[in-house]
C-alpha positions in Angstrom: 47.4 -30.7 54.6 47.7 -28.9 51.3 50.4 -26.7 49.9 49.3 -23.1 49.3 50.9 -22.7 45.8 48.9 -25.7 44.6 45.7 -24.2 46.0 46.3 -20.9 44.1 46.6 -22.7 40.7 44.8 -20.6 38.1 43.8 -17.8 40.5 44.2 -14.3 39.0 46.8 -12.8 41.4 48.0 -9.2 41.6 50.7 -9.6 44.3 52.1 -11.9 46.9 53.8 -11.0 50.1 55.4 -14.0 51.8 55.9 -17.7 51.1 53.4 -19.7 49.0 55.4 -23.0 49.5 53.7 -23.6 52.9 51.2 -26.2 54.2 47.7 -25.0 55.0 44.9 -26.6 57.0 41.8 -25.4 55.2 40.1 -22.5 53.5 37.5 -20.3 55.1 35.7 -17.1 54.2 33.8 -16.9 57.5 36.0 -15.3 60.1 34.2 -17.2 62.9 35.4 -20.6 61.6 39.1 -19.7 61.3 41.5 -22.0 63.1 45.3 -22.4 63.2 47.1 -22.6 59.8 43.9 -21.7 57.9 43.6 -19.6 54.7 41.1 -16.7 55.1 39.5 -15.3 52.0 38.3 -11.7 52.6 35.0 -11.3 50.6 33.4 -7.9 50.1 29.7 -8.9 50.6 26.6 -6.9 50.3 26.4 -6.4 54.1 29.8 -7.3 55.5 33.3 -6.7 54.2 35.7 -9.6 55.1 38.6 -7.2 54.9 37.5 -5.8 58.3 38.3 -9.1 60.0 41.8 -9.6 58.7 43.5 -8.6 62.1 41.0 -10.8 64.0 41.6 -14.0 61.9 45.4 -13.5 62.2 45.0 -13.5 66.0 43.0 -16.7 65.7 45.8 -18.4 63.8 45.2 -17.8 60.1 48.5 -18.1 58.2 47.3 -16.9 54.8 45.2 -13.9 53.8 43.6 -13.8 50.4 42.1 -10.3 49.7 41.4 -7.7 47.0 43.2 -5.0 49.0 46.4 -5.6 51.1 46.3 -4.3 54.6 48.8 -1.6 55.5 50.3 -3.6 58.4 51.7 -7.0 57.3 53.2 -9.6 59.6 56.3 -11.6 58.6 54.8 -15.0 59.6 51.7 -14.4 57.4 51.4 -14.8 53.7 49.3 -12.2 51.9 47.8 -12.8 48.4 46.2 -9.9 46.6 43.7 -11.1 44.0 41.6 -9.4 41.3 38.3 -11.0 42.5 38.1 -12.7 45.9 34.8 -14.5 45.2 36.3 -16.0 42.0 39.5 -16.8 43.8 37.6 -18.6 46.5 35.7 -20.8 44.0 38.9 -21.8 42.1 40.8 -22.4 45.4 37.9 -24.6 46.7 38.1 -26.7 43.6 41.9 -27.0 43.8 41.7 -27.9 47.5 39.4 -30.9 46.8 41.4 -31.9 43.7 38.8 -30.7 41.2 36.0 -33.1 42.0 33.7 -31.9 39.3 36.1 -33.4 36.7 35.8 -36.9 38.3 32.0 -37.1 37.7 29.5 -35.8 35.1 28.1 -32.5 36.5 25.0 -31.0 34.9 23.7 -27.5 35.9 20.1 -26.4 35.6 19.3 -22.7 35.5 16.2 -20.5 34.8 13.4 -18.9 36.9 11.1 -21.9 37.3 11.6 -25.6 37.0 15.2 -25.9 38.3 14.3 -28.1 41.3 11.9 -30.3 39.5 14.3 -31.0 36.6 17.4 -31.5 38.8 15.5 -33.8 41.2 13.8 -35.9 38.6 17.1 -36.3 36.7 18.5 -37.6 40.0 15.6 -40.0 40.3 15.8 -41.2 36.7 19.6 -41.9 36.8 19.2 -43.6 40.1 16.5 -45.9 38.6 18.8 -46.5 35.7 21.3 -48.0 38.1 23.8 -45.2 38.6 25.1 -43.6 41.7 23.9 -40.1 41.6 24.3 -36.7 43.4 22.0 -33.8 43.8 22.6 -30.2 44.8 19.1 -28.5 45.0 17.0 -26.0 46.9 15.2 -28.8 48.7 18.2 -31.1 49.7 21.6 -32.3 48.9 22.0 -36.0 48.0 25.3 -38.0 48.0 24.1 -41.2 46.4 21.4 -42.2 49.0 22.5 -40.0 51.9 20.5 -36.8 52.4 21.9 -33.5 53.7 20.1 -30.3 54.4 20.2 -27.5 51.8 20.5 -23.9 52.9 20.7 -22.2 49.5 19.6 -23.0 45.9 23.3 -22.8 44.9 25.6 -23.3 48.0 28.9 -21.4 48.5 31.9 -22.6 46.6 33.4 -24.4 49.6 30.2 -26.3 50.2 29.7 -27.2 46.6 33.2 -28.7 46.3 33.0 -30.4 49.7 29.9 -32.3 48.6 31.2 -33.0 45.1 34.3 -34.5 46.7 32.1 -36.6 49.0 30.3 -37.8 45.8 33.6 -38.7 44.1 34.6 -40.7 47.2 31.3 -42.5 47.1 31.7 -43.4 43.5 29.0 -41.2 42.1 28.7 -41.1 38.3 26.4 -38.1 37.8 25.5 -35.0 39.7 22.6 -32.7 38.9 22.8 -29.1 40.3 20.5 -26.1 40.5 22.4 -23.0 39.3 20.8 -19.8 40.6 21.5 -16.3 39.3 22.9 -15.4 42.8 25.3 -18.3 42.5 26.5 -17.3 39.1 26.8 -13.6 40.0 28.8 -14.4 43.2 31.1 -16.7 41.2 30.2 -19.8 43.2 30.3 -22.0 40.1 33.7 -20.8 38.9 36.3 -23.5 38.6 33.6 -26.3 38.1 33.7 -28.5 35.1 30.2 -29.0 33.6 29.1 -31.8 31.4 26.0 -29.9 30.4 23.7 -27.0 31.1 19.9 -26.7 30.9 17.9 -23.5 30.6 14.3 -23.6 31.6 12.7 -20.2 31.2 13.1 -16.6 32.4 10.5 -14.5 34.1 10.1 -11.8 36.8 12.2 -12.7 39.9 15.1 -11.5 42.1 14.9 -7.9 40.9 15.7 -6.8 44.4 19.2 -8.3 43.8 19.7 -7.7 40.0 17.9 -4.3 39.7 16.8 -4.9 36.1 15.4 -7.9 34.1 18.3 -7.4 31.6 20.9 -7.7 34.3 19.1 -10.9 35.6 19.0 -12.3 32.1 22.7 -11.5 31.4 23.8 -13.1 34.6 22.1 -16.4 33.6 23.8 -16.2 30.2 27.3 -16.2 31.9 26.7 -19.8 32.9 26.3 -20.9 29.2 29.1 -18.6 28.1 31.5 -20.5 30.4 30.5 -24.1 29.3 33.3 -25.9 27.6 33.1 -27.2 24.0 32.8 -30.8 25.3 29.6 -29.9 27.1 26.0 -29.7 25.9 23.7 -26.6 26.2 20.0 -27.6 26.2 17.5 -24.7 26.2 13.8 -24.0 26.0 13.2 -22.8 22.5 9.7 -21.5 23.4 11.2 -19.0 25.8 12.5 -16.0 23.8 15.6 -16.0 26.0 16.5 -19.6 25.1 18.3 -18.6 21.9 20.0 -15.7 23.7 21.6 -18.2 26.1 23.2 -20.0 23.2 24.7 -17.0 21.4 28.2 -17.2 22.7 28.4 -20.7 24.2 31.2 -23.1 23.0 29.0 -26.0 24.0 27.1 -28.2 21.6 23.6 -26.6 21.2 20.3 -28.3 21.6 16.7 -27.1 22.0 13.4 -28.4 23.3 9.8 -27.0 23.0 6.1 -27.6 22.7 5.4 -24.8 20.2 8.5 -24.8 18.1 10.4 -27.1 15.9 13.3 -28.3 18.1 15.6 -31.2 18.7 13.3 -32.5 21.4 9.7 -31.7 20.4 6.7 -32.3 22.6 2.9 -32.4 22.3 0.4 -32.7 25.1 -2.1 -35.4 24.2 -3.9 -35.6 27.6 -3.7 -33.4 30.7 -5.5 -34.4 33.9 -5.0 -34.6 37.7 -3.7 -38.1 37.2 -0.8 -37.0 34.9 0.2 -36.1 31.3 0.2 -38.1 28.1 2.9 -36.7 25.9 4.2 -37.3 22.4 8.0 -36.6 22.4 9.5 -36.7 18.9 8.0 -40.0 17.6 7.2 -41.6 20.9 4.4 -41.4 23.5 4.8 -41.6 27.2 2.6 -41.2 30.3 4.0 -39.4 33.3 2.7 -38.8 36.8 3.3 -35.0 36.5 0.6 -32.4 35.8 0.4 -29.3 33.6 2.0 -27.8 30.6 4.9 -26.4 32.7 5.7 -29.9 33.7 5.6 -31.0 30.0 8.5 -28.6 29.5 10.3 -30.1 32.5 9.8 -33.6 31.1 11.1 -32.6 27.7 14.2 -31.1 29.3 14.8 -34.3 31.3 14.2 -36.4 28.2 16.7 -34.4 26.2 19.4 -34.3 29.0 19.1 -38.1 29.7 19.5 -38.9 26.0 22.4 -36.5 25.6 24.0 -38.3 28.6 23.7 -41.4 26.5 20.8 -43.4 28.1 19.0 -45.2 25.3 15.8 -43.5 24.2 13.3 -46.3 25.1 14.9 -46.7 28.5 14.5 -43.0 29.1 10.8 -43.2 28.2 10.3 -46.2 30.5 12.0 -44.4 33.4 10.1 -41.2 32.8 6.8 -43.1 33.4 8.1 -44.2 36.9 9.1 -40.7 38.2 7.3 -39.3 41.2 6.5 -35.5 41.7 8.9 -33.4 43.7 7.9 -32.3 47.3 6.1 -29.0 47.2 5.9 -28.9 43.3 2.2 -29.4 42.4 2.0 -31.8 45.4 -1.7 -32.7 46.0 -4.1 -34.7 48.1 -7.8 -35.4 47.8 -9.7 -35.4 51.1 -12.5 -37.8 52.1 -14.9 -35.0 51.1 -13.4 -34.9 47.6 -11.7 -31.6 48.1 -8.4 -31.3 46.2 -5.6 -29.4 47.9 -2.5 -28.5 45.9 0.7 -27.2 47.4 3.2 -25.5 45.1 6.3 -23.5 45.4 5.1 -20.9 42.9 6.6 -17.7 44.3 6.9 -15.7 41.0 4.2 -14.2 38.8 5.0 -16.6 36.0 5.0 -19.7 38.2 1.7 -18.7 39.8 0.1 -18.0 36.4 1.4 -21.4 35.1 -0.1 -23.3 38.1 -3.4 -21.5 38.0 -3.8 -21.9 34.3 -2.9 -25.6 34.6 -5.7 -26.1 37.2 -8.2 -24.1 35.1 -7.3 -26.3 32.1 -8.1 -29.5 33.8 -11.0 -28.5 36.1 -14.7 -28.8 35.0 -15.6 -25.2 36.2 -18.4 -26.6 38.3 -16.2 -26.4 41.3 -14.7 -23.4 43.2 -10.9 -22.7 43.0 -9.6 -21.0 46.1 -6.0 -19.7 46.1 -4.0 -19.0 49.2 -0.9 -16.9 48.4 1.6 -14.4 49.9 4.9 -12.9 49.0 8.3 -13.1 50.9 9.6 -10.1 52.8 13.0 -8.5 52.1 12.7 -9.5 48.5 11.6 -8.1 45.2 8.6 -5.8 46.0 7.6 -5.2 42.4 6.2 -8.7 41.8 3.7 -8.4 44.7 0.9 -6.5 43.0 1.4 -8.6 39.8 0.9 -11.8 41.8 -2.2 -10.3 43.5 -3.6 -9.5 40.1 -2.9 -13.0 38.8 -4.3 -14.8 41.9 -7.5 -12.8 41.9 -8.1 -13.0 38.1 -7.5 -16.7 37.7 -9.2 -17.9 40.9 -12.8 -17.9 42.1 -11.6 -16.8 45.6 -8.1 -15.5 46.6 -6.9 -15.3 50.2 -3.8 -13.1 50.6 -1.6 -14.0 53.5 2.0 -14.1 54.9 4.7 -16.1 53.2 8.1 -15.6 54.9 7.8 -11.9 56.0 11.3 -12.0 57.4 12.0 -8.5 58.8 9.1 -6.8 57.0 5.6 -6.0 58.4 3.4 -8.8 56.9 0.4 -6.5 56.7 2.3 -4.1 54.5 3.3 -6.9 52.2 -0.3 -7.9 51.9 -1.3 -4.3 51.1 1.3 -4.4 48.3 -0.3 -7.6 46.9 -3.8 -6.0 47.1 -2.7 -3.0 45.1 -2.6 -5.2 41.9 -6.1 -6.5 42.2 -8.4 -5.3 39.4 -11.6 -3.6 40.5 -13.9 -6.3 39.1 -11.9 -9.0 41.0 -11.7 -7.3 44.4 -14.9 -8.8 45.7 -13.3 -12.3 45.2 -10.4 -11.5 47.6 -9.8 -11.8 51.4 -6.8 -10.9 53.4 -5.7 -13.0 56.5 -2.3 -12.3 57.9 -1.9 -15.5 59.8 -1.0 -18.2 57.2 -2.4 -21.1 59.2 -5.7 -19.2 59.7 -5.7 -18.5 55.9 -5.3 -22.2 55.1 -8.0 -23.1 57.7 -10.4 -20.5 56.2 -9.8 -21.9 52.7 -10.7 -25.4 54.0 -13.8 -24.1 55.7 -15.0 -22.3 52.5 -14.4 -25.4 50.3 -17.1 -27.8 49.4 -17.2 -31.2 47.7 -15.1 -31.2 44.5 -13.6 -27.7 45.1 -9.9 -27.1 44.6 -7.6 -25.3 47.1 -4.2 -24.0 45.8 -1.6 -23.0 48.5 1.2 -21.2 46.7 4.6 -19.8 47.6 6.3 -22.0 50.1 6.0 -25.4 48.6 8.6 -27.8 50.2 9.6 -25.4 53.0 9.1 -26.7 56.5 9.4 -23.4 58.3 8.1 -19.8 58.3 10.5 -17.0 59.0 9.1 -14.0 61.0 11.4 -11.3 62.4 14.5 -13.5 61.7 13.1 -16.4 63.6 12.2 -19.7 61.8 9.3 -21.6 63.3 8.0 -25.0 62.1 5.5 -24.6 59.3 4.5 -27.1 56.5 1.8 -26.1 54.1 1.1 -29.7 53.0 0.8 -31.0 56.6 -1.4 -28.1 57.7 -3.9 -28.4 54.9 -4.0 -32.2 55.3 -4.8 -31.7 59.0 -7.3 -29.0 58.4 -9.3 -30.9 55.8 -9.8 -33.8 58.2 -11.6 -31.5 60.5 -14.4 -30.4 58.1 -16.8 -33.1 57.0 -18.9 -31.6 54.3 
């Protein structure tokens, strides 16, 4: 049991009605989870307003209501706390409830449009190989040392973050690497956390269904760096024009990495093949089992962060050479017929362009490049024609298909994608709504030495149609389909 006044430490409070010197059981913002003696935080969401459930949660036993607007009717046995921002209050309260776990380990956040999962996951791998106990909060999974938990969001809600950070502290974890999404920053999920460092990857077209404009999306990312303490480091991609913008107001120690610019962590690609990358970083060379210039940036960020976290340089280089690629991030197989199939999470125009340019850089051009790609439903619609244009222009054949249509008509999504295809590229395209059939068709069209890229879903093991998630794994499907066709 915790005392309410301790849980409210550092929360911006407008008014209190009732006693704060009372014991509470736990904190909840989901009215369905409320039990006796709980605190209910009423969040005004984009779809549901938690204030509507205040009477219901009191009937279920809630003893404390934290809200932005006090109800007209107040019960004597209930304590009401009016706050300036309920989302921010929830984050601070969650940290207080678990005794500020982020201060008991070294927490590093990774933000940007592309590369967050790869950088966070490979930092987890590297520090584990270095002998540390490590935690991971990512799109793909949550790791508490060696125990795996399922992830539901890129950046979980505040209660979930602090719950798992507390689990990590109890397990003696030294470092935790965490993906920090723009949604997570905007919804104050990272408030109250103490970061040892922050990494910025890049910024490109994404999430404009949520943020409305690119400027708003960029400015939200910057908030993360503005809030870093002076004891932390801020490591940014200097080759991205938004990198220096992220550093403008940060109190953290500033560092940069890049392939094209003079930076604290400078990189040069010496070799780039389907086997991996040979890089020169500052004055050292290293071979890594990752592919493409976008991964060269990821490796530079990992190299910089690891050295800033005080692992010796030569040890970092040794560990980098041992790292394995992340599930669904340029994950590939070569069939018995010498057909290369690549599965990648590329679901933004910039990410798709990066992957296709990487493939085109390392191929001989004597083979056919077939791209299978779609766009998610109920998300940013403006990127759909852009992705259609990129897929058709940079591939020999492009098959447009469903991604996760969610509640939208998949055929209408595909029509949006087709609208971006240039006239001279249209003959290279094909539209197949059923994703499995689209992958099967790509395999049937492919001949010896050809390359198939399946983009958009990457590590995901489901497809969501009309609110229902069914098992679906791009990598397993293409693997199965390629065994059927002997060329």
